[in-house]
DRENDO-1510 file (C-alpha; in Angstrom, 1 decimal, always signed):
<recs>
REC; n; res; u; v; w
REC; 1; MET; +62.3; -52.1; -27.9 .
REC; 2; SER; +64.0; -48.6; -27.9 .
REC; 3; GLU; +62.2; -45.6; -26.5 .
REC; 4; VAL; +61.7; -44.2; -30.1 .
REC; 5; GLU; +60.3; -47.5; -31.3 .
REC; 6; SER; +58.0; -47.6; -28.2 .
REC; 7; GLU; +56.7; -44.1; -29.0 .
REC; 8; ARG; +56.1; -45.1; -32.7 .
REC; 9; ALA; +54.2; -48.2; -31.7 .
REC; 10; GLN; +52.0; -46.2; -29.3 .
REC; 11; SER; +51.2; -43.6; -32.0 .
REC; 12; ASP; +50.3; -46.4; -34.5 .
REC; 13; ARG; +47.3; -47.5; -32.3 .
REC; 14; GLN; +44.4; -45.5; -30.9 .
REC; 15; GLN; +45.5; -43.4; -28.0 .
REC; 16; ARG; +43.3; -43.5; -24.9 .
REC; 17; VAL; +42.7; -39.9; -23.9 .
REC; 18; LEU; +41.0; -39.3; -20.5 .
REC; 19; ILE; +39.6; -35.8; -19.8 .
REC; 20; VAL; +38.7; -35.0; -16.2 .
REC; 21; GLY; +36.1; -32.2; -16.0 .
REC; 22; GLY; +32.8; -31.3; -17.7 .
REC; 23; GLY; +33.3; -27.5; -18.0 .
REC; 24; VAL; +34.6; -25.3; -20.7 .
REC; 25; ALA; +38.1; -26.7; -20.7 .
REC; 26; GLY; +37.0; -30.3; -20.7 .
REC; 27; LEU; +34.5; -29.9; -23.5 .
REC; 28; GLU; +36.8; -27.7; -25.6 .
REC; 29; ALA; +39.5; -30.3; -25.3 .
REC; 30; ALA; +37.2; -33.1; -26.3 .
REC; 31; LEU; +36.0; -31.1; -29.4 .
REC; 32; ALA; +39.5; -30.1; -30.4 .
REC; 33; LEU; +40.8; -33.6; -30.1 .
REC; 34; GLY; +38.0; -34.9; -32.2 .
REC; 35; ASP; +38.8; -32.4; -34.9 .
REC; 36; LEU; +42.6; -32.7; -34.8 .
REC; 37; ALA; +43.2; -36.4; -34.0 .
REC; 38; GLY; +40.0; -38.0; -35.3 .
REC; 39; ASN; +40.1; -41.8; -35.1 .
REC; 40; ARG; +43.7; -41.9; -33.8 .
REC; 41; ILE; +42.3; -41.5; -30.3 .
REC; 42; THR; +39.4; -42.6; -28.1 .
REC; 43; THR; +38.1; -40.0; -25.6 .
REC; 44; THR; +36.6; -40.6; -22.2 .
REC; 45; LEU; +35.3; -37.7; -20.1 .
REC; 46; LEU; +35.1; -38.1; -16.4 .
REC; 47; ALA; +32.8; -35.5; -14.7 .
REC; 48; PRO; +30.5; -35.4; -11.6 .
REC; 49; ASN; +28.2; -32.8; -13.1 .
REC; 50; SER; +25.1; -33.8; -15.1 .
REC; 51; GLU; +24.8; -30.4; -16.9 .
REC; 52; PHE; +27.1; -27.9; -18.6 .
REC; 53; VAL; +26.0; -24.4; -17.4 .
REC; 54; TYR; +26.6; -21.3; -19.5 .
REC; 55; ARG; +28.1; -19.6; -16.4 .
REC; 56; PRO; +28.7; -16.0; -17.7 .
REC; 57; MET; +25.0; -15.5; -18.0 .
REC; 58; THR; +24.1; -16.6; -14.4 .
REC; 59; VAL; +25.0; -13.0; -13.3 .
REC; 60; ARG; +21.6; -11.8; -14.8 .
REC; 61; GLU; +19.4; -14.3; -13.0 .
REC; 62; PRO; +18.9; -12.3; -9.7 .
REC; 63; PHE; +17.5; -9.4; -11.9 .
REC; 64; SER; +14.5; -11.5; -13.2 .
REC; 65; TYR; +16.1; -12.5; -16.5 .
REC; 66; SER; +15.7; -16.0; -17.8 .
REC; 67; ARG; +18.0; -18.7; -16.4 .
REC; 68; ALA; +21.4; -19.2; -18.0 .
REC; 69; LYS; +21.4; -22.1; -20.5 .
REC; 70; ARG; +21.9; -25.6; -19.2 .
REC; 71; TYR; +22.9; -28.4; -21.5 .
REC; 72; PRO; +22.6; -32.1; -20.5 .
REC; 73; LEU; +26.3; -33.2; -20.4 .
REC; 74; GLU; +25.4; -36.7; -21.6 .
REC; 75; GLU; +24.0; -35.3; -24.8 .
REC; 76; VAL; +27.0; -33.0; -25.4 .
REC; 77; VAL; +29.5; -35.8; -24.8 .
REC; 78; SER; +27.6; -38.0; -27.2 .
REC; 79; ASP; +27.6; -35.4; -29.9 .
REC; 80; ILE; +31.3; -35.1; -29.5 .
REC; 81; GLY; +31.7; -38.9; -29.9 .
REC; 82; ALA; +33.2; -39.5; -26.5 .
REC; 83; GLU; +32.3; -41.7; -23.6 .
REC; 84; LEU; +31.0; -40.1; -20.4 .
REC; 85; VAL; +31.8; -41.5; -16.9 .
REC; 86; PRO; +29.6; -39.8; -14.3 .
REC; 87; ASP; +32.0; -39.8; -11.4 .
REC; 88; ALA; +34.6; -37.5; -9.7 .
REC; 89; LEU; +38.4; -37.7; -9.5 .
REC; 90; LYS; +39.9; -39.0; -6.3 .
REC; 91; SER; +43.6; -39.4; -7.0 .
REC; 92; LEU; +46.1; -39.9; -9.8 .
REC; 93; ASP; +48.7; -42.7; -10.1 .
REC; 94; ALA; +50.8; -41.1; -12.8 .
REC; 95; PRO; +53.5; -43.8; -13.0 .
REC; 96; GLU; +50.8; -46.4; -13.8 .
REC; 97; ARG; +48.7; -44.0; -15.9 .
REC; 98; VAL; +45.6; -44.7; -13.8 .
REC; 99; VAL; +43.0; -42.4; -12.4 .
REC; 100; HIS; +41.1; -43.4; -9.2 .
REC; 101; THR; +37.5; -42.1; -8.9 .
REC; 102; GLU; +35.4; -41.3; -5.9 .
REC; 103; GLY; +33.1; -44.1; -7.0 .
REC; 104; GLY; +35.9; -46.7; -6.7 .
REC; 105; HIS; +36.7; -47.0; -10.5 .
REC; 106; MET; +40.2; -47.3; -12.0 .
REC; 107; LEU; +40.4; -45.6; -15.4 .
REC; 108; GLN; +43.5; -46.2; -17.5 .
REC; 109; TYR; +44.8; -43.7; -20.0 .
REC; 110; ASP; +47.6; -43.0; -22.4 .
REC; 111; THR; +47.2; -39.2; -22.1 .
REC; 112; LEU; +45.3; -37.3; -19.4 .
REC; 113; VAL; +43.8; -33.8; -19.5 .
REC; 114; LEU; +42.9; -32.3; -16.1 .
REC; 115; ALA; +40.2; -29.7; -16.5 .
REC; 116; LEU; +39.1; -29.6; -12.9 .
REC; 117; GLY; +38.2; -26.0; -12.3 .
REC; 118; ALA; +38.9; -24.1; -9.1 .
REC; 119; THR; +37.4; -24.3; -5.7 .
REC; 120; LEU; +35.4; -21.3; -4.3 .
REC; 121; ASN; +36.5; -20.2; -0.9 .
REC; 122; ARG; +34.9; -17.5; +1.3 .
REC; 123; ARG; +37.6; -15.0; +2.0 .
REC; 124; PHE; +35.7; -12.5; +4.2 .
REC; 125; GLU; +33.4; -12.7; +7.2 .
REC; 126; HIS; +30.3; -10.4; +7.4 .
REC; 127; VAL; +29.8; -10.3; +3.6 .
REC; 128; LEU; +27.7; -12.1; +0.9 .
REC; 129; THR; +30.3; -14.1; -1.1 .
REC; 130; ILE; +28.8; -14.8; -4.5 .
REC; 131; ASP; +28.7; -18.3; -6.0 .
REC; 132; ASP; +27.5; -18.3; -9.6 .
REC; 133; ARG; +25.9; -21.7; -9.1 .
REC; 134; ARG; +23.2; -20.1; -7.0 .
REC; 135; LEU; +23.3; -16.4; -7.6 .
REC; 136; ASP; +19.6; -15.9; -7.9 .
REC; 137; GLU; +19.0; -17.5; -4.5 .
REC; 138; GLN; +21.9; -15.5; -2.9 .
REC; 139; LEU; +21.0; -12.1; -4.2 .
REC; 140; HIS; +17.2; -12.2; -4.4 .
REC; 141; GLY; +16.8; -10.6; -0.9 .
REC; 142; LEU; +19.4; -8.0; -1.5 .
REC; 143; ILE; +17.9; -6.8; -4.8 .
REC; 144; GLN; +14.5; -6.7; -3.1 .
REC; 145; ASP; +15.9; -4.5; -0.3 .
REC; 146; VAL; +17.4; -2.2; -2.9 .
REC; 147; GLU; +14.1; -1.9; -4.7 .
REC; 148; GLU; +12.3; -1.1; -1.5 .
REC; 149; GLY; +14.9; +1.4; -0.3 .
REC; 150; TYR; +16.2; -0.6; +2.7 .
REC; 151; ALA; +19.7; -1.0; +1.3 .
REC; 152; ARG; +21.0; +2.3; +0.0 .
REC; 153; ARG; +24.8; +1.9; +0.4 .
REC; 154; LEU; +26.5; -1.1; -1.2 .
REC; 155; ALA; +30.1; -2.2; -1.6 .
REC; 156; PHE; +31.3; -4.7; -4.1 .
REC; 157; ILE; +34.8; -6.0; -3.2 .
REC; 158; SER; +37.4; -8.4; -4.4 .
REC; 159; PRO; +39.9; -10.4; -2.4 .
REC; 160; THR; +43.6; -10.4; -2.9 .
REC; 161; PRO; +44.8; -12.3; -4.9 .
REC; 162; MET; +42.0; -11.4; -7.2 .
REC; 163; PRO; +39.8; -13.9; -9.1 .
REC; 164; TRP; +38.2; -13.0; -12.5 .
REC; 165; PRO; +36.7; -9.6; -11.6 .
REC; 166; MET; +34.0; -9.2; -14.3 .
REC; 167; PRO; +31.1; -10.3; -12.1 .
REC; 168; ILE; +31.4; -7.5; -9.5 .
REC; 169; TYR; +31.3; -4.9; -12.3 .
REC; 170; GLU; +28.3; -6.5; -13.9 .
REC; 171; LEU; +26.4; -6.9; -10.6 .
REC; 172; ALA; +27.2; -3.3; -9.6 .
REC; 173; LEU; +26.0; -1.9; -12.9 .
REC; 174; MET; +22.8; -4.0; -12.9 .
REC; 175; THR; +22.1; -3.0; -9.3 .
REC; 176; ALA; +22.6; +0.7; -10.2 .
REC; 177; ARG; +20.2; +0.4; -13.1 .
REC; 178; ARG; +17.6; -1.4; -11.0 .
REC; 179; ALA; +17.7; +1.3; -8.4 .
REC; 180; TYR; +17.4; +4.0; -11.0 .
REC; 181; ASP; +14.4; +2.2; -12.6 .
REC; 182; MET; +12.7; +2.0; -9.2 .
REC; 183; GLY; +13.4; +5.7; -8.4 .
REC; 184; VAL; +15.7; +4.8; -5.5 .
REC; 185; ASP; +18.8; +6.8; -4.5 .
REC; 186; ILE; +21.7; +4.5; -4.0 .
REC; 187; SER; +25.5; +4.7; -3.4 .
REC; 188; ILE; +27.6; +1.9; -4.9 .
REC; 189; THR; +31.3; +1.5; -4.4 .
REC; 190; ILE; +33.6; -1.1; -6.0 .
REC; 191; ALA; +36.9; -1.8; -4.2 .
REC; 192; THR; +39.4; -3.8; -6.3 .
REC; 193; PRO; +43.1; -4.7; -6.1 .
REC; 194; GLU; +43.4; -3.8; -9.8 .
REC; 195; GLU; +45.3; -0.7; -10.9 .
REC; 196; ALA; +42.3; +0.3; -13.0 .
REC; 197; PRO; +38.8; -1.1; -13.7 .
REC; 198; LEU; +39.3; -4.4; -15.6 .
REC; 199; ALA; +43.0; -3.4; -16.1 .
REC; 200; VAL; +43.9; -6.8; -17.6 .
REC; 201; PHE; +42.3; -5.6; -20.8 .
REC; 202; GLY; +44.7; -2.7; -21.2 .
REC; 203; THR; +44.3; +1.1; -21.1 .
REC; 204; ASP; +41.7; +1.7; -23.8 .
REC; 205; ALA; +39.3; -0.9; -22.6 .
REC; 206; SER; +39.8; +0.0; -18.9 .
REC; 207; THR; +39.1; +3.7; -19.7 .
REC; 208; ALA; +35.9; +2.7; -21.4 .
REC; 209; VAL; +34.8; +0.7; -18.4 .
REC; 210; GLU; +35.7; +3.5; -16.0 .
REC; 211; ARG; +33.6; +5.9; -18.1 .
REC; 212; LEU; +30.7; +3.5; -18.0 .
REC; 213; LEU; +30.9; +3.1; -14.2 .
REC; 214; GLU; +31.0; +6.9; -13.8 .
REC; 215; GLU; +27.9; +7.3; -16.0 .
REC; 216; HIS; +26.0; +5.0; -13.6 .
REC; 217; GLY; +27.2; +6.8; -10.5 .
REC; 218; ILE; +29.5; +4.0; -9.3 .
REC; 219; LEU; +32.7; +4.9; -7.4 .
REC; 220; THR; +35.7; +2.7; -8.0 .
REC; 221; ILE; +38.6; +2.4; -5.6 .
REC; 222; THR; +41.6; +0.8; -7.2 .
REC; 223; SER; +44.8; -0.8; -5.8 .
REC; 224; ALA; +42.5; -1.6; -2.8 .
REC; 225; HIS; +43.3; -4.5; -0.5 .
REC; 226; CYS; +40.2; -5.0; +1.6 .
REC; 227; GLU; +39.4; -6.4; +5.1 .
REC; 228; VAL; +35.9; -6.6; +6.7 .
REC; 229; PRO; +36.4; -6.4; +10.4 .
REC; 230; GLU; +32.7; -6.1; +11.2 .
REC; 231; PRO; +29.4; -6.0; +9.5 .
REC; 232; GLY; +28.9; -3.0; +7.3 .
REC; 233; ARG; +32.6; -1.8; +7.5 .
REC; 234; VAL; +35.2; -2.3; +4.8 .
REC; 235; ALA; +38.8; -1.3; +5.7 .
REC; 236; VAL; +40.8; -0.4; +2.6 .
REC; 237; HIS; +44.6; -0.7; +2.5 .
REC; 238; PRO; +46.9; +0.9; +2.0 .
REC; 239; GLY; +45.8; +4.0; +4.0 .
REC; 240; GLU; +43.1; +4.5; +6.6 .
REC; 241; ARG; +40.0; +4.6; +4.3 .
REC; 242; GLN; +36.8; +3.1; +5.8 .
REC; 243; LEU; +33.6; +2.3; +3.9 .
REC; 244; HIS; +30.4; +2.2; +6.0 .
REC; 245; VAL; +27.7; +0.5; +4.0 .
REC; 246; ASP; +24.5; -1.4; +4.4 .
REC; 247; ARG; +25.5; -4.5; +2.5 .
REC; 248; ILE; +28.8; -5.9; +1.2 .
REC; 249; VAL; +29.0; -8.3; -1.8 .
REC; 250; ALA; +32.4; -10.1; -2.4 .
REC; 251; LEU; +33.9; -12.2; -5.0 .
REC; 252; PRO; +35.1; -15.6; -3.7 .
REC; 253; GLN; +38.8; -16.5; -3.3 .
REC; 254; LEU; +39.8; -19.2; -5.8 .
REC; 255; LEU; +41.9; -22.2; -4.7 .
REC; 256; GLY; +43.3; -25.1; -6.8 .
REC; 257; PRO; +41.8; -28.6; -6.5 .
REC; 258; SER; +44.8; -30.2; -4.6 .
REC; 259; VAL; +44.3; -33.8; -5.9 .
REC; 260; SER; +46.5; -36.6; -4.6 .
REC; 261; GLY; +49.2; -37.4; -7.1 .
REC; 262; VAL; +48.9; -34.1; -9.0 .
REC; 263; PRO; +51.7; -31.5; -8.5 .
REC; 264; THR; +50.7; -28.1; -7.1 .
REC; 265; VAL; +52.1; -24.7; -6.5 .
REC; 266; ALA; +50.7; -21.8; -4.3 .
REC; 267; ASP; +47.0; -22.2; -3.3 .
REC; 268; GLY; +46.8; -25.7; -4.8 .
REC; 269; PHE; +47.0; -24.7; -8.5 .
REC; 270; ILE; +48.5; -27.0; -11.1 .
REC; 271; PRO; +51.8; -25.8; -12.8 .
REC; 272; VAL; +51.8; -26.1; -16.6 .
REC; 273; ASP; +54.3; -25.3; -19.3 .
REC; 274; GLU; +53.7; -23.4; -22.6 .
REC; 275; HIS; +51.9; -26.5; -24.1 .
REC; 276; CYS; +49.8; -26.9; -20.9 .
REC; 277; MET; +51.7; -30.1; -19.9 .
REC; 278; VAL; +51.7; -30.5; -16.2 .
REC; 279; ARG; +55.3; -29.8; -14.9 .
REC; 280; GLY; +56.8; -32.9; -13.5 .
REC; 281; LEU; +54.5; -35.4; -15.1 .
REC; 282; GLU; +54.6; -37.2; -18.5 .
REC; 283; HIS; +51.5; -37.3; -20.8 .
REC; 284; VAL; +49.5; -35.3; -18.3 .
REC; 285; TYR; +48.0; -31.9; -19.4 .
REC; 286; ALA; +45.9; -29.4; -17.5 .
REC; 287; ALA; +43.6; -26.5; -18.7 .
REC; 288; GLY; +41.3; -24.0; -17.1 .
REC; 289; ASP; +40.9; -22.5; -13.7 .
REC; 290; ALA; +42.8; -25.3; -12.0 .
REC; 291; THR; +46.1; -24.3; -13.6 .
REC; 292; ASP; +48.6; -21.7; -12.2 .
REC; 293; PHE; +47.8; -19.3; -15.1 .
REC; 294; PRO; +46.5; -16.2; -13.1 .
REC; 295; ILE; +43.6; -15.3; -15.3 .
REC; 296; LYS; +40.5; -17.4; -14.8 .
REC; 297; LEU; +38.2; -17.0; -17.8 .
REC; 298; GLY; +36.3; -19.4; -20.0 .
REC; 299; GLY; +38.0; -18.2; -23.1 .
REC; 300; ILE; +41.5; -18.7; -21.5 .
REC; 301; ALA; +40.5; -22.2; -20.4 .
REC; 302; ALA; +39.5; -23.0; -24.0 .
REC; 303; GLN; +42.8; -21.7; -25.4 .
REC; 304; GLN; +44.7; -23.8; -22.9 .
REC; 305; ALA; +42.6; -26.8; -23.9 .
REC; 306; ASP; +43.3; -26.2; -27.6 .
REC; 307; ALA; +47.1; -26.0; -26.9 .
REC; 308; ALA; +46.9; -29.3; -24.9 .
REC; 309; ALA; +44.8; -31.0; -27.6 .
REC; 310; ARG; +47.3; -30.0; -30.3 .
REC; 311; ALA; +50.2; -31.4; -28.3 .
REC; 312; ILE; +48.2; -34.7; -27.7 .
REC; 313; ALA; +47.3; -35.0; -31.4 .
REC; 314; ARG; +51.1; -34.7; -32.1 .
REC; 315; LEU; +51.7; -37.5; -29.6 .
REC; 316; ALA; +49.1; -39.6; -31.5 .
REC; 317; GLY; +51.1; -39.2; -34.7 .
REC; 318; VAL; +49.2; -36.2; -36.4 .
REC; 319; PRO; +51.7; -34.1; -38.3 .
REC; 320; LEU; +50.9; -30.7; -36.8 .
REC; 321; GLU; +53.2; -27.8; -36.1 .
REC; 322; GLU; +53.8; -26.9; -32.4 .
REC; 323; ARG; +51.6; -24.1; -31.2 .
REC; 324; PRO; +52.1; -23.1; -27.6 .
REC; 325; PHE; +49.4; -21.4; -25.5 .
REC; 326; ASP; +49.4; -17.7; -26.6 .
REC; 327; PRO; +46.7; -16.0; -24.5 .
REC; 328; GLU; +44.2; -13.5; -25.9 .
REC; 329; ILE; +41.1; -12.5; -24.0 .
REC; 330; HIS; +37.7; -11.6; -25.2 .
REC; 331; ALA; +34.8; -10.8; -22.9 .
REC; 332; ILE; +31.4; -9.0; -22.9 .
REC; 333; LEU; +30.6; -6.7; -20.1 .
REC; 334; ILE; +26.9; -6.7; -19.5 .
REC; 335; GLY; +24.7; -4.7; -17.1 .
REC; 336; GLY; +25.4; -1.2; -18.4 .
REC; 337; GLY; +22.7; -1.1; -21.0 .
REC; 338; GLU; +24.3; -1.9; -24.4 .
REC; 339; PRO; +27.0; -4.7; -24.1 .
REC; 340; LEU; +30.6; -3.6; -24.1 .
REC; 341; TYR; +32.9; -6.0; -26.0 .
REC; 342; LEU; +36.5; -6.1; -24.6 .
REC; 343; SER; +39.5; -7.6; -26.2 .
REC; 344; ALA; +43.3; -7.8; -25.5 .
REC; 345; ARG; +46.3; -9.8; -26.3 .
REC; 346; LEU; +48.2; -10.5; -23.1 .
REC; 347; THR; +51.9; -9.7; -22.5 .
REC; 348; GLY; +53.2; -9.9; -18.9 .
REC; 349; GLY; +49.7; -10.3; -17.4 .
REC; 350; HIS; +48.3; -7.2; -19.0 .
REC; 351; GLY; +46.7; -6.3; -22.3 .
REC; 352; SER; +49.4; -5.3; -24.8 .
REC; 353; THR; +46.6; -4.5; -27.2 .
REC; 354; SER; +43.3; -3.1; -25.9 .
REC; 355; GLN; +39.9; -2.6; -27.5 .
REC; 356; ALA; +36.5; -1.7; -26.2 .
REC; 357; THR; +33.7; -1.8; -28.9 .
REC; 358; ARG; +29.9; -2.0; -29.1 .
REC; 359; THR; +30.2; -4.8; -31.6 .
REC; 360; ALA; +32.2; -8.0; -31.3 .
REC; 361; ILE; +35.5; -8.4; -33.2 .
REC; 362; TRP; +35.5; -12.2; -32.7 .
REC; 363; SER; +33.2; -14.8; -34.1 .
REC; 364; PRO; +30.9; -16.2; -33.0 .
REC; 365; PRO; +30.4; -13.1; -30.7 .
REC; 366; SER; +29.7; -15.3; -27.6 .
REC; 367; MET; +30.4; -14.7; -23.9 .
REC; 368; ILE; +32.7; -17.7; -23.9 .
REC; 369; ALA; +35.1; -17.2; -26.8 .
REC; 370; ALA; +36.1; -20.8; -27.6 .
REC; 371; HIS; +37.3; -22.0; -31.0 .
REC; 372; TYR; +35.3; -25.2; -30.9 .
REC; 373; LEU; +32.8; -25.0; -28.1 .
REC; 374; ALA; +31.3; -21.6; -29.1 .
REC; 375; PRO; +30.3; -22.7; -32.6 .
REC; 376; TYR; +29.0; -26.0; -31.3 .
REC; 377; LEU; +26.7; -24.3; -28.8 .
REC; 378; GLU; +25.6; -21.8; -31.4 .
REC; 379; GLU; +24.6; -24.6; -33.7 .
REC; 380; ARG; +22.7; -26.3; -30.9 .
REC; 381; GLU; +20.8; -23.1; -30.2 .
REC; 382; ARG; +20.2; -22.5; -33.9 .
REC; 383; ALA; +18.6; -25.9; -34.1 .
REC; 384; ALA; +16.6; -25.2; -31.0 .
REC; 385; GLY; +15.6; -21.8; -32.2 .
REC; 386; SER; +17.1; -19.9; -29.3 .
REC; 387; ALA; +20.4; -18.3; -28.2 .
REC; 388; PRO; +23.0; -19.3; -25.6 .
</recs>
């Protein structure tokens, strides 16, 4: 049988798609495949987590807001019409199209989607490195000390290379507002490698964010590469600037998953092409924070998953036009009173278009702007009578 005949025979039967990961990228890929490929495929989702957590809202938990929404993964996967395997990826045998799990299972596939997420690493000593899986636990004592006037000088810093920076802006804004509400004088500084606050969104959005920070009395040091040589001291490079503070809160450094059998580039991230196919492997795709795309954001993960799902549907014989990953970012900055909706289309790593508005220009106006996952979660919440 020729290679063309072999491909045609494969597309004439149901393709086995295996998705590894139960976060935004994994669920978006499963939903997109269900819509685009229908009964041409069967979908299995391999994930160690029992819940899908609406992570952008965890930043509010230390400030006595309700917990971020948590959805039983088994229910979500069942709604999608996929099969859930509660286990973790151990290694990939790409030539044999087999995934090995930590639990000792061997899962075969025709097409694989790696939606693994990134690994959080503590970059600095002498700081509180945030982890959105347990922010309430981590920051409870700090917020209490701010309220009681024991912590009056705070620094929020980011490592280089920089992860998604939004949380330090939101935490700084919410801390400033809490101090104001309690009648406590406080000094807050953000030190970031960015050229301007949230520079990835472009000039107009960044200017709006800068103005918001100034209104809340927050000093922002940009193009700052930080070191923390001892407790309470931040050394800012280039230059000789030193910050002397009571507490330091830092974003984590992000590293790729570094799975045996999966190609990686710097820091363990997975290299992908414009259709999110893993470079060097056939019929293997990747989406989300595990990839080498520098911006780590739920909406970007979803767009990568959509591009991969479209390519997979084409492999399964669906007559679709090619549509490569074309990044556009939407995010909601909370913490400064009224939410600020930020949008940009990306060119060369920065926003070539830039908007900051008080109402969303995307629909549904969710924190995670995902074509399939956002409407699915909105419908669940509507049925439950609440909001995500």
